N, CA, C and O atoms as CSV, one atom per row, in Angstrom:
chain,resi,resn,atom,element,x,y,z
A,1,MET,N,N,-9.907,2.721,12.841
A,1,MET,CA,C,-8.347,2.742,11.510
A,1,MET,C,C,-9.280,1.643,10.745
A,1,MET,O,O,-10.283,1.084,11.189
A,2,LYS,N,N,-9.135,1.608,10.447
A,2,LYS,CA,C,-9.275,0.201,8.973
A,2,LYS,C,C,-8.212,-0.613,8.117
A,2,LYS,O,O,-7.708,-0.401,7.014
A,3,ILE,N,N,-8.121,-1.248,8.704
A,3,ILE,CA,C,-7.204,-1.639,7.540
A,3,ILE,C,C,-7.886,-2.609,6.370
A,3,ILE,O,O,-8.955,-3.066,6.773
A,4,ALA,N,N,-7.457,-3.140,4.704
A,4,ALA,CA,C,-7.729,-3.553,3.908
A,4,ALA,C,C,-6.417,-4.749,3.575
A,4,ALA,O,O,-5.195,-4.605,3.618
A,5,VAL,N,N,-7.327,-6.037,3.214
A,5,VAL,CA,C,-6.474,-6.742,3.053
A,5,VAL,C,C,-6.587,-8.384,2.227
A,5,VAL,O,O,-6.436,-9.532,2.646
A,6,PRO,N,N,-6.934,-7.787,0.839
A,6,PRO,CA,C,-6.860,-8.797,-0.075
A,6,PRO,C,C,-6.571,-10.431,0.196
A,6,PRO,O,O,-5.461,-10.846,-0.139
A,7,ASN,N,N,-7.508,-11.349,0.777
A,7,ASN,CA,C,-7.427,-12.496,0.862
A,7,ASN,C,C,-7.816,-13.656,0.275
A,7,ASN,O,O,-8.839,-13.640,-0.410
A,8,ASN,N,N,-7.174,-14.695,0.416
A,8,ASN,CA,C,-7.107,-16.011,-0.506
A,8,ASN,C,C,-7.485,-17.421,0.627
A,8,ASN,O,O,-6.604,-18.262,0.804
A,9,GLY,N,N,-8.849,-17.563,1.340
A,9,GLY,CA,C,-9.363,-17.995,2.387
A,9,GLY,C,C,-8.472,-17.242,3.297
A,9,GLY,O,O,-8.403,-16.099,2.844
A,10,ASN,N,N,-7.519,-17.387,4.732
A,10,ASN,CA,C,-7.275,-17.696,5.794
A,10,ASN,C,C,-5.757,-16.514,5.655
A,10,ASN,O,O,-5.257,-15.817,6.539
A,11,MET,N,N,-5.385,-16.659,4.305
A,11,MET,CA,C,-4.250,-16.247,3.827
A,11,MET,C,C,-4.082,-14.376,3.172
A,11,MET,O,O,-5.191,-13.877,2.977
A,12,VAL,N,N,-3.381,-13.819,2.989
A,12,VAL,CA,C,-2.325,-12.685,1.963
A,12,VAL,C,C,-2.893,-12.971,1.074
A,12,VAL,O,O,-3.140,-14.173,1.166
A,13,ASN,N,N,-3.265,-12.587,0.240
A,13,ASN,CA,C,-3.659,-12.838,-1.167
A,13,ASN,C,C,-2.021,-12.305,-1.635
A,13,ASN,O,O,-1.353,-11.463,-1.035
A,14,GLN,N,N,-1.595,-13.121,-2.968
A,14,GLN,CA,C,-0.685,-12.664,-3.027
A,14,GLN,C,C,-0.746,-11.921,-4.696
A,14,GLN,O,O,0.184,-11.177,-5.008
A,15,HIS,N,N,-1.770,-12.155,-5.604
A,15,HIS,CA,C,-2.060,-11.005,-6.386
A,15,HIS,C,C,-3.221,-10.540,-5.856
A,15,HIS,O,O,-4.217,-11.183,-5.522
A,16,PHE,N,N,-2.981,-9.178,-5.796
A,16,PHE,CA,C,-4.009,-8.164,-5.595
A,16,PHE,C,C,-5.409,-7.701,-6.170
A,16,PHE,O,O,-6.587,-7.596,-5.831
A,17,GLY,N,N,-4.399,-7.445,-7.462
A,17,GLY,CA,C,-6.040,-7.739,-8.704
A,17,GLY,C,C,-6.844,-8.683,-8.975
A,17,GLY,O,O,-7.951,-8.445,-9.458
A,18,MET,N,N,-6.414,-9.930,-8.705
A,18,MET,CA,C,-7.422,-10.976,-8.809
A,18,MET,C,C,-8.495,-11.046,-7.098
A,18,MET,O,O,-9.633,-11.423,-6.817
A,19,SER,N,N,-7.983,-10.785,-6.757
A,19,SER,CA,C,-8.447,-11.058,-5.433
A,19,SER,C,C,-9.702,-10.806,-4.774
A,19,SER,O,O,-10.100,-9.868,-4.084
A,20,GLU,N,N,-10.416,-12.287,-5.310
A,20,GLU,CA,C,-12.311,-12.272,-5.439
A,20,GLU,C,C,-13.021,-11.688,-4.374
A,20,GLU,O,O,-14.135,-11.224,-4.619
A,21,SER,N,N,-12.364,-11.610,-2.734
A,21,SER,CA,C,-12.502,-10.842,-1.879
A,21,SER,C,C,-11.262,-10.493,-1.050
A,21,SER,O,O,-10.095,-10.850,-1.207
A,22,PHE,N,N,-11.876,-9.620,-0.032
A,22,PHE,CA,C,-11.060,-8.069,0.761
A,22,PHE,C,C,-11.921,-8.891,1.898
A,22,PHE,O,O,-13.008,-9.469,1.922
A,23,ILE,N,N,-10.201,-8.474,3.396
A,23,ILE,CA,C,-10.568,-8.592,4.835
A,23,ILE,C,C,-10.568,-6.834,4.985
A,23,ILE,O,O,-9.879,-6.015,4.377
A,24,ILE,N,N,-11.885,-6.567,6.303
A,24,ILE,CA,C,-11.775,-5.036,6.523
A,24,ILE,C,C,-11.441,-5.497,7.680
A,24,ILE,O,O,-12.038,-6.555,7.876
A,25,ALA,N,N,-10.932,-5.277,8.333
A,25,ALA,CA,C,-10.016,-4.827,10.250
A,25,ALA,C,C,-10.110,-3.920,10.325
A,25,ALA,O,O,-9.407,-3.082,9.760
A,26,THR,N,N,-11.532,-3.608,11.468
A,26,THR,CA,C,-11.385,-2.678,12.385
A,26,THR,C,C,-10.174,-2.628,13.293
A,26,THR,O,O,-9.777,-3.791,13.355
A,27,ILE,N,N,-9.435,-1.894,13.989
A,27,ILE,CA,C,-8.527,-1.554,14.854
A,27,ILE,C,C,-8.822,-0.601,15.984
A,27,ILE,O,O,-9.577,0.351,15.784
A,28,GLY,N,N,-8.382,-0.763,16.912
A,28,GLY,CA,C,-8.947,0.412,18.523
A,28,GLY,C,C,-8.054,0.092,19.577
A,28,GLY,O,O,-8.137,-0.965,20.202
A,29,ASP,N,N,-7.253,0.916,19.783
A,29,ASP,CA,C,-6.682,0.394,21.192
A,29,ASP,C,C,-5.001,-0.560,20.917
A,29,ASP,O,O,-4.266,-1.012,21.795
A,30,LYS,N,N,-4.819,-0.612,19.476
A,30,LYS,CA,C,-4.019,-1.583,19.137
A,30,LYS,C,C,-4.244,-2.499,19.191
A,30,LYS,O,O,-3.234,-3.153,19.448
A,31,LYS,N,N,-5.260,-3.201,19.074
A,31,LYS,CA,C,-5.919,-4.542,18.598
A,31,LYS,C,C,-7.737,-4.231,17.620
A,31,LYS,O,O,-8.543,-3.312,17.478
A,32,ILE,N,N,-7.578,-5.565,17.219
A,32,ILE,CA,C,-8.615,-5.962,15.559
A,32,ILE,C,C,-9.756,-5.882,16.605
A,32,ILE,O,O,-10.173,-6.924,17.113
A,33,ILE,N,N,-10.216,-4.808,16.904
A,33,ILE,CA,C,-11.953,-5.252,16.990
A,33,ILE,C,C,-12.754,-5.683,16.454
A,33,ILE,O,O,-13.465,-6.287,17.256
A,34,SER,N,N,-13.139,-5.757,15.429
A,34,SER,CA,C,-13.853,-6.575,13.938
A,34,SER,C,C,-13.408,-6.862,12.710
A,34,SER,O,O,-12.959,-6.029,11.924
A,35,ILE,N,N,-13.526,-8.131,12.494
A,35,ILE,CA,C,-13.484,-8.319,10.674
A,35,ILE,C,C,-14.421,-8.755,9.661
A,35,ILE,O,O,-15.009,-9.833,9.749
A,36,GLU,N,N,-14.572,-7.961,8.719
A,36,GLU,CA,C,-15.307,-8.360,8.001
A,36,GLU,C,C,-14.831,-8.960,6.735
A,36,GLU,O,O,-13.760,-8.565,6.274
A,37,GLU,N,N,-15.670,-10.082,5.983
A,37,GLU,CA,C,-15.313,-10.317,4.753
A,37,GLU,C,C,-16.384,-9.747,3.307
A,37,GLU,O,O,-17.605,-9.889,3.231
A,38,ILE,N,N,-15.164,-8.877,1.935
A,38,ILE,CA,C,-16.191,-8.162,1.446
A,38,ILE,C,C,-16.065,-8.877,0.119
A,38,ILE,O,O,-14.926,-9.341,0.066
A,39,SER,N,N,-16.754,-9.166,-0.981
A,39,SER,CA,C,-16.574,-9.382,-2.115
A,39,SER,C,C,-15.769,-8.626,-3.018
A,39,SER,O,O,-15.848,-7.424,-2.767
A,40,ALA,N,N,-14.899,-8.945,-4.140
A,40,ALA,CA,C,-14.440,-7.950,-5.093
A,40,ALA,C,C,-14.690,-8.388,-6.128
A,40,ALA,O,O,-14.315,-7.714,-7.088
A,41,LYS,N,N,-15.513,-9.852,-6.445
A,41,LYS,CA,C,-15.432,-10.621,-7.559
A,41,LYS,C,C,-15.951,-9.540,-9.033
A,41,LYS,O,O,-15.908,-9.829,-10.229
A,42,GLU,N,N,-16.314,-8.552,-8.517
A,42,GLU,CA,C,-17.069,-8.098,-10.223
A,42,GLU,C,C,-15.396,-7.294,-10.424
A,42,GLU,O,O,-14.831,-7.125,-11.505
A,43,LEU,N,N,-15.062,-7.043,-9.563
A,43,LEU,CA,C,-13.854,-5.737,-9.675
A,43,LEU,C,C,-12.612,-6.260,-9.759
A,43,LEU,O,O,-11.769,-5.675,-9.078
A,44,SER,N,N,-12.136,-7.476,-10.589
A,44,SER,CA,C,-10.660,-8.292,-10.392
A,44,SER,C,C,-10.190,-7.397,-11.473
A,44,SER,O,O,-10.788,-7.321,-12.546
A,45,HIS,N,N,-8.860,-6.553,-11.131
A,45,HIS,CA,C,-8.326,-6.170,-12.270
A,45,HIS,C,C,-8.634,-4.687,-12.761
A,45,HIS,O,O,-7.891,-4.139,-13.574
A,46,GLN,N,N,-10.015,-3.916,-12.116
A,46,GLN,CA,C,-10.351,-2.435,-12.066
A,46,GLN,C,C,-10.222,-1.834,-10.961
A,46,GLN,O,O,-11.105,-1.638,-10.126
A,47,HIS,N,N,-8.400,-1.318,-10.889
A,47,HIS,CA,C,-7.914,-0.745,-10.431
A,47,HIS,C,C,-8.605,0.450,-9.395
A,47,HIS,O,O,-8.524,0.386,-8.169
A,48,GLN,N,N,-9.209,1.409,-10.051
A,48,GLN,CA,C,-10.180,2.249,-9.697
A,48,GLN,C,C,-11.411,1.858,-9.182
A,48,GLN,O,O,-12.076,2.693,-8.569
A,49,GLY,N,N,-11.806,0.771,-9.327
A,49,GLY,CA,C,-12.736,0.395,-8.480
A,49,GLY,C,C,-12.907,-0.548,-7.149
A,49,GLY,O,O,-13.781,-0.705,-6.297
A,50,LEU,N,N,-11.658,-1.071,-7.412
A,50,LEU,CA,C,-11.311,-1.573,-6.226
A,50,LEU,C,C,-10.822,-0.488,-4.812
A,50,LEU,O,O,-11.033,-0.801,-3.640
A,51,ALA,N,N,-10.205,0.687,-5.211
A,51,ALA,CA,C,-10.220,1.459,-4.827
A,51,ALA,C,C,-10.918,2.109,-4.040
A,51,ALA,O,O,-10.680,2.336,-2.854
A,52,ASP,N,N,-12.222,2.590,-4.949
A,52,ASP,CA,C,-13.176,3.274,-4.594
A,52,ASP,C,C,-13.731,1.971,-3.400
A,52,ASP,O,O,-13.789,2.335,-2.225
A,53,LEU,N,N,-14.094,0.605,-3.702
A,53,LEU,CA,C,-14.548,-0.066,-3.359
A,53,LEU,C,C,-13.631,-0.268,-1.285
A,53,LEU,O,O,-14.407,-0.838,-0.518
A,54,LEU,N,N,-12.830,-0.026,-0.901
A,54,LEU,CA,C,-11.988,-0.123,-0.317
A,54,LEU,C,C,-12.504,1.247,0.785
A,54,LEU,O,O,-12.847,1.127,1.961
A,55,VAL,N,N,-12.430,2.452,0.020
A,55,VAL,CA,C,-12.218,3.538,0.711
A,55,VAL,C,C,-13.971,3.944,1.079
A,55,VAL,O,O,-14.216,4.822,1.906
A,56,LYS,N,N,-14.718,3.444,0.600
A,56,LYS,CA,C,-16.635,3.300,0.713
A,56,LYS,C,C,-16.231,2.144,2.192
A,56,LYS,O,O,-16.611,2.571,3.283
A,57,GLN,N,N,-15.676,1.099,2.185
A,57,GLN,CA,C,-15.437,0.718,3.539
A,57,GLN,C,C,-14.597,1.173,4.909
A,57,GLN,O,O,-14.260,0.680,5.985
A,58,GLY,N,N,-14.440,2.801,3.965
A,58,GLY,CA,C,-13.781,3.098,5.650
A,58,GLY,C,C,-12.603,2.587,5.699
A,58,GLY,O,O,-12.252,2.482,6.874
A,59,ALA,N,N,-11.376,2.007,4.548
A,59,ALA,CA,C,-10.286,1.490,4.855
A,59,ALA,C,C,-8.767,3.322,4.867
A,59,ALA,O,O,-8.717,4.460,4.400
A,60,THR,N,N,-8.205,2.716,5.428
A,60,THR,CA,C,-7.131,3.797,5.267
A,60,THR,C,C,-5.601,3.467,4.574
A,60,THR,O,O,-4.876,4.176,3.876
A,61,VAL,N,N,-5.399,1.749,5.199
A,61,VAL,CA,C,-4.205,1.137,4.881
A,61,VAL,C,C,-4.865,-0.431,4.359
A,61,VAL,O,O,-5.697,-1.247,4.758
A,62,VAL,N,N,-3.813,-0.235,3.094
A,62,VAL,CA,C,-4.013,-1.308,2.125
A,62,VAL,C,C,-2.526,-2.609,2.448
A,62,VAL,O,O,-1.363,-2.464,2.072
A,63,ILE,N,N,-3.082,-3.751,3.207
A,63,ILE,CA,C,-1.552,-4.661,3.153
A,63,ILE,C,C,-1.915,-5.787,2.387
A,63,ILE,O,O,-2.797,-6.621,2.591
A,64,THR,N,N,-0.861,-5.647,1.212
A,64,THR,CA,C,-1.297,-7.231,0.347
A,64,THR,C,C,0.531,-7.645,0.021
A,64,THR,O,O,1.631,-7.189,0.334
A,65,GLY,N,N,0.116,-8.481,-0.576
A,65,GLY,CA,C,1.379,-9.524,-1.173
A,65,GLY,C,C,1.819,-8.882,-2.594
A,65,GLY,O,O,2.072,-7.686,-2.733
A,66,GLY,N,N,1.859,-9.549,-3.309
A,66,GLY,CA,C,2.529,-8.277,-4.668
A,66,GLY,C,C,0.955,-7.778,-5.205
A,66,GLY,O,O,-0.162,-8.294,-5.233
A,67,ILE,N,N,1.444,-6.717,-5.533
A,67,ILE,CA,C,0.512,-5.479,-6.433
A,67,ILE,C,C,0.941,-5.197,-7.468
A,67,ILE,O,O,2.110,-5.582,-7.512
A,68,GLY,N,N,0.591,-4.629,-8.543
A,68,GLY,CA,C,0.309,-3.596,-10.053
A,68,GLY,C,C,1.222,-2.075,-9.535
A,68,GLY,O,O,1.087,-1.503,-8.454
A,69,GLY,N,N,2.059,-1.715,-10.565
A,69,GLY,CA,C,2.103,-0.132,-9.868
A,69,GLY,C,C,0.882,0.681,-10.328
A,69,GLY,O,O,0.621,1.635,-9.594
A,70,GLY,N,N,0.163,0.520,-11.282
A,70,GLY,CA,C,-1.226,0.844,-11.322
A,70,GLY,C,C,-2.255,0.900,-10.341
A,70,GLY,O,O,-3.071,1.760,-10.675
A,71,ALA,N,N,-2.556,0.349,-9.279
A,71,ALA,CA,C,-3.231,-0.312,-8.486
A,71,ALA,C,C,-2.592,0.538,-7.184
A,71,ALA,O,O,-3.112,1.179,-6.270
A,72,ILE,N,N,-1.313,0.250,-7.527
A,72,ILE,CA,C,-0.710,0.944,-6.331
A,72,ILE,C,C,-0.556,2.774,-6.260
A,72,ILE,O,O,-0.420,3.653,-5.408
A,73,ASN,N,N,-0.660,2.660,-7.498
A,73,ASN,CA,C,-0.920,4.544,-7.815
A,73,ASN,C,C,-2.553,4.699,-7.359
A,73,ASN,O,O,-2.888,5.373,-6.385
A,74,GLY,N,N,-3.446,4.013,-8.164
A,74,GLY,CA,C,-4.451,4.283,-7.373
A,74,GLY,C,C,-5.120,4.235,-6.690
A,74,GLY,O,O,-6.239,4.744,-6.639
A,75,LEU,N,N,-4.310,3.279,-5.639
A,75,LEU,CA,C,-5.153,3.068,-4.311
A,75,LEU,C,C,-4.438,4.605,-3.528
A,75,LEU,O,O,-5.212,5.353,-2.932
A,76,LYS,N,N,-2.881,4.959,-3.613
A,76,LYS,CA,C,-2.030,6.342,-3.166
A,76,LYS,C,C,-2.936,6.861,-3.207
A,76,LYS,O,O,-3.588,7.064,-2.183
A,77,GLN,N,N,-3.551,7.513,-5.084
A,77,GLN,CA,C,-4.742,8.347,-5.145
A,77,GLN,C,C,-5.787,8.786,-4.503
A,77,GLN,O,O,-6.191,9.934,-4.322
A,78,ASN,N,N,-6.136,7.908,-4.217
A,78,ASN,CA,C,-7.406,7.475,-3.116
A,78,ASN,C,C,-7.343,7.885,-1.662
A,78,ASN,O,O,-8.388,7.844,-1.013
A,79,GLY,N,N,-6.123,8.310,-1.037
A,79,GLY,CA,C,-5.639,8.377,-0.247
A,79,GLY,C,C,-5.383,6.793,0.915
A,79,GLY,O,O,-5.679,6.648,2.101
A,80,LEU,N,N,-5.007,6.243,0.352
A,80,LEU,CA,C,-4.901,5.207,0.732
A,80,LEU,C,C,-3.603,4.595,1.169
A,80,LEU,O,O,-3.087,4.518,0.055
A,81,GLN,N,N,-2.547,4.019,2.129
A,81,GLN,CA,C,-1.350,3.622,2.648
A,81,GLN,C,C,-0.951,2.941,1.934
A,81,GLN,O,O,-1.525,3.367,0.932
A,82,VAL,N,N,-0.463,2.268,1.654
A,82,VAL,CA,C,-0.461,1.191,0.497
A,82,VAL,C,C,1.142,0.053,1.594
A,82,VAL,O,O,2.225,0.638,1.561
A,83,ILE,N,N,1.140,-0.984,2.186
A,83,ILE,CA,C,1.919,-1.743,2.384
A,83,ILE,C,C,2.149,-3.216,1.662
A,83,ILE,O,O,1.194,-3.977,1.819
A,84,THR,N,N,3.248,-3.737,0.904
A,84,THR,CA,C,3.451,-4.867,0.036
A,84,THR,C,C,4.327,-5.769,0.535
A,84,THR,O,O,5.186,-5.370,1.322
A,85,GLY,N,N,4.275,-6.887,0.234
A,85,GLY,CA,C,5.207,-8.120,0.096
A,85,GLY,C,C,4.811,-8.119,1.548
A,85,GLY,O,O,5.702,-7.809,2.340
A,86,ALA,N,N,3.319,-8.491,2.150
A,86,ALA,CA,C,2.931,-9.181,3.091
A,86,ALA,C,C,2.790,-10.806,2.489
A,86,ALA,O,O,2.555,-11.236,1.360
A,87,THR,N,N,3.064,-11.520,3.883
A,87,THR,CA,C,2.448,-13.134,4.069
A,87,THR,C,C,2.219,-13.674,4.622
A,87,THR,O,O,2.580,-13.212,5.705
A,88,GLY,N,N,1.513,-15.038,4.835
A,88,GLY,CA,C,0.599,-15.372,5.746
A,88,GLY,C,C,-0.457,-15.212,5.564
A,88,GLY,O,O,-1.178,-15.025,4.583
A,89,GLU,N,N,-0.625,-15.341,7.233
A,89,GLU,CA,C,-1.653,-15.623,7.459
A,89,GLU,C,C,-2.372,-14.310,8.185
A,89,GLU,O,O,-1.961,-13.747,9.200
A,90,TYR,N,N,-4.076,-13.815,7.056
A,90,TYR,CA,C,-4.085,-12.293,7.516
A,90,TYR,C,C,-4.279,-11.672,8.459
A,90,TYR,O,O,-4.096,-10.461,8.337
A,91,LYS,N,N,-4.694,-12.154,9.703
A,91,LYS,CA,C,-4.849,-11.675,10.935
A,91,LYS,C,C,-3.368,-11.786,11.801
A,91,LYS,O,O,-3.198,-11.042,12.767
A,92,LYS,N,N,-2.277,-12.798,11.375
A,92,LYS,CA,C,-1.123,-12.267,11.988
A,92,LYS,C,C,-0.672,-11.179,11.351
A,92,LYS,O,O,-0.144,-10.324,12.062
A,93,VAL,N,N,-0.754,-10.939,9.934
A,93,VAL,CA,C,-0.395,-9.758,9.210
A,93,VAL,C,C,-0.635,-8.204,9.710
A,93,VAL,O,O,-0.061,-7.119,9.624
A,94,ILE,N,N,-1.576,-8.640,10.162
A,94,ILE,CA,C,-2.418,-7.049,10.661
A,94,ILE,C,C,-2.108,-7.385,11.954
A,94,ILE,O,O,-1.214,-6.599,12.270
A,95,GLU,N,N,-2.340,-8.104,12.872
A,95,GLU,CA,C,-1.274,-7.560,14.161
A,95,GLU,C,C,0.073,-7.398,14.098
A,95,GLU,O,O,0.609,-6.690,14.951
A,96,GLU,N,N,0.814,-7.990,13.133
A,96,GLU,CA,C,2.449,-7.336,13.083
A,96,GLU,C,C,2.219,-5.944,12.601
A,96,GLU,O,O,3.135,-5.576,13.336
A,97,TYR,N,N,1.868,-4.932,12.087
A,97,TYR,CA,C,0.998,-4.034,11.638
A,97,TYR,C,C,0.915,-3.231,12.365
A,97,TYR,O,O,1.653,-2.247,12.317
A,98,ILE,N,N,-0.464,-3.474,13.710
A,98,ILE,CA,C,-0.314,-2.835,14.293
A,98,ILE,C,C,0.713,-2.561,15.471
A,98,ILE,O,O,0.529,-1.584,16.197
A,99,ASN,N,N,1.916,-3.504,15.695
A,99,ASN,CA,C,2.463,-3.652,16.537
A,99,ASN,C,C,4.481,-2.796,16.286
A,99,ASN,O,O,5.583,-2.927,16.817
A,100,GLY,N,N,3.804,-1.923,15.075
A,100,GLY,CA,C,4.827,-1.772,13.772
A,100,GLY,C,C,5.681,-2.444,13.929
A,100,GLY,O,O,6.732,-2.146,14.495
A,101,ASN,N,N,5.311,-3.774,13.323
A,101,ASN,CA,C,6.604,-4.598,13.143
A,101,ASN,C,C,6.484,-4.766,11.348
A,101,ASN,O,O,7.453,-5.005,10.627
A,102,LEU,N,N,5.604,-4.649,11.051
A,102,LEU,CA,C,5.412,-4.816,9.203
A,102,LEU,C,C,5.703,-3.633,8.801
A,102,LEU,O,O,5.287,-2.627,9.375
A,103,GLN,N,N,6.736,-3.606,7.375
A,103,GLN,CA,C,7.526,-3.323,6.583
A,103,GLN,C,C,7.080,-2.909,5.455
A,103,GLN,O,O,6.753,-3.937,4.861
A,104,ASP,N,N,6.904,-2.173,4.911
A,104,ASP,CA,C,6.956,-2.028,3.203
A,104,ASP,C,C,8.062,-2.758,2.591
A,104,ASP,O,O,9.240,-2.468,2.797
A,105,LYS,N,N,7.593,-3.898,1.685
A,105,LYS,CA,C,9.345,-4.304,1.294
A,105,LYS,C,C,9.494,-4.402,-0.469
A,105,LYS,O,O,10.251,-5.025,-1.214
A,106,GLY,N,N,7.919,-3.076,-0.767
A,106,GLY,CA,C,8.288,-2.613,-2.239
A,106,GLY,C,C,8.154,-3.443,-2.854
A,106,GLY,O,O,9.066,-3.565,-3.672
A,107,VAL,N,N,6.712,-4.850,-2.948
A,107,VAL,CA,C,6.944,-5.465,-4.394
A,107,VAL,C,C,6.189,-4.952,-5.733
A,107,VAL,O,O,5.210,-4.251,-5.473
A,108,THR,N,N,6.261,-5.010,-6.129
A,108,THR,CA,C,5.665,-4.707,-7.338
A,108,THR,C,C,5.550,-5.635,-8.343
A,108,THR,O,O,6.468,-6.450,-8.257
A,109,CYS,N,N,4.599,-5.914,-9.519
A,109,CYS,CA,C,4.784,-6.764,-10.445
A,109,CYS,C,C,4.116,-5.851,-11.389
A,109,CYS,O,O,3.522,-4.773,-11.335
A,110,ASN,N,N,4.571,-7.022,-12.581
A,110,ASN,CA,C,4.284,-6.032,-14.092
A,110,ASN,C,C,3.723,-7.518,-14.529
A,110,ASN,O,O,3.816,-8.666,-14.095
A,111,HIS,N,N,3.196,-6.962,-15.446
A,111,HIS,CA,C,1.891,-8.449,-15.676
A,111,HIS,C,C,2.624,-8.810,-17.894
A,111,HIS,O,O,1.985,-9.129,-18.896
A,112,HIS,N,N,4.132,-8.522,-17.682
A,112,HIS,CA,C,4.478,-8.402,-19.256
A,112,HIS,C,C,5.811,-10.029,-18.880
A,112,HIS,O,O,7.004,-9.964,-18.582
A,113,GLY,N,N,4.985,-11.180,-19.058
A,113,GLY,CA,C,5.783,-11.938,-18.783
A,113,GLY,C,C,5.508,-12.954,-17.473
A,113,GLY,O,O,4.472,-12.755,-16.838
A,114,GLU,N,N,6.285,-13.893,-17.107
A,114,GLU,CA,C,5.904,-14.338,-15.686
A,114,GLU,C,C,6.583,-12.957,-14.529
A,114,GLU,O,O,7.347,-11.992,-14.486
A,115,HIS,N,N,5.688,-13.721,-13.791
A,115,HIS,CA,C,6.982,-12.692,-12.844
A,115,HIS,C,C,6.965,-13.294,-11.498
A,115,HIS,O,O,5.738,-13.264,-11.586
A,116,HIS,N,N,7.138,-13.735,-10.509
A,116,HIS,CA,C,7.469,-14.619,-9.157
A,116,HIS,C,C,7.149,-14.070,-8.039
A,116,HIS,O,O,7.697,-12.972,-7.936
A,117,HIS,N,N,6.267,-14.441,-6.823
A,117,HIS,CA,C,6.283,-13.569,-5.747
A,117,HIS,C,C,7.465,-14.018,-4.809
A,117,HIS,O,O,7.449,-15.246,-4.724
A,118,GLN,N,N,8.350,-13.531,-4.171
A,118,GLN,CA,C,9.452,-13.665,-3.332
A,118,GLN,C,C,7.930,-13.920,-1.941
A,118,GLN,O,O,8.202,-14.122,-0.758
C-alpha cells in the first residue's frame, strides 16, 4: 500500500491544492518501509493533474489537512481514499493511519472569502 500526504517540510500541508510536494509512503506489515518526496510545483490547483500524479505513484490513500470539494471528488473519481483534517508531522500521521487511529474529519475548504482550518 502507498499513502500520499501533501507536505510542508515535515508537516502535513493544510492546503492540499497549494502543496508543492507530496510524500509517498510505502507501507508493509503495518510499518513505513520507505518515504519518497515528489514535486508537484507545476500542478498547483490542478485537481486532475494532482490525482493523476498520485495514481501514477501507486498511491491508494491520500491523507491531507484542508482540501476543497472539487479536489476530493477528483481524487475519489480516480479510486483514491481521502482522509481529511490531519495535522502534525506527516510521519506520525501516517503511523496513526496504519494503526487505525486516524479518522476522516470531513474538513473541506471553499475558496470564497476567508477560510480557516481547525
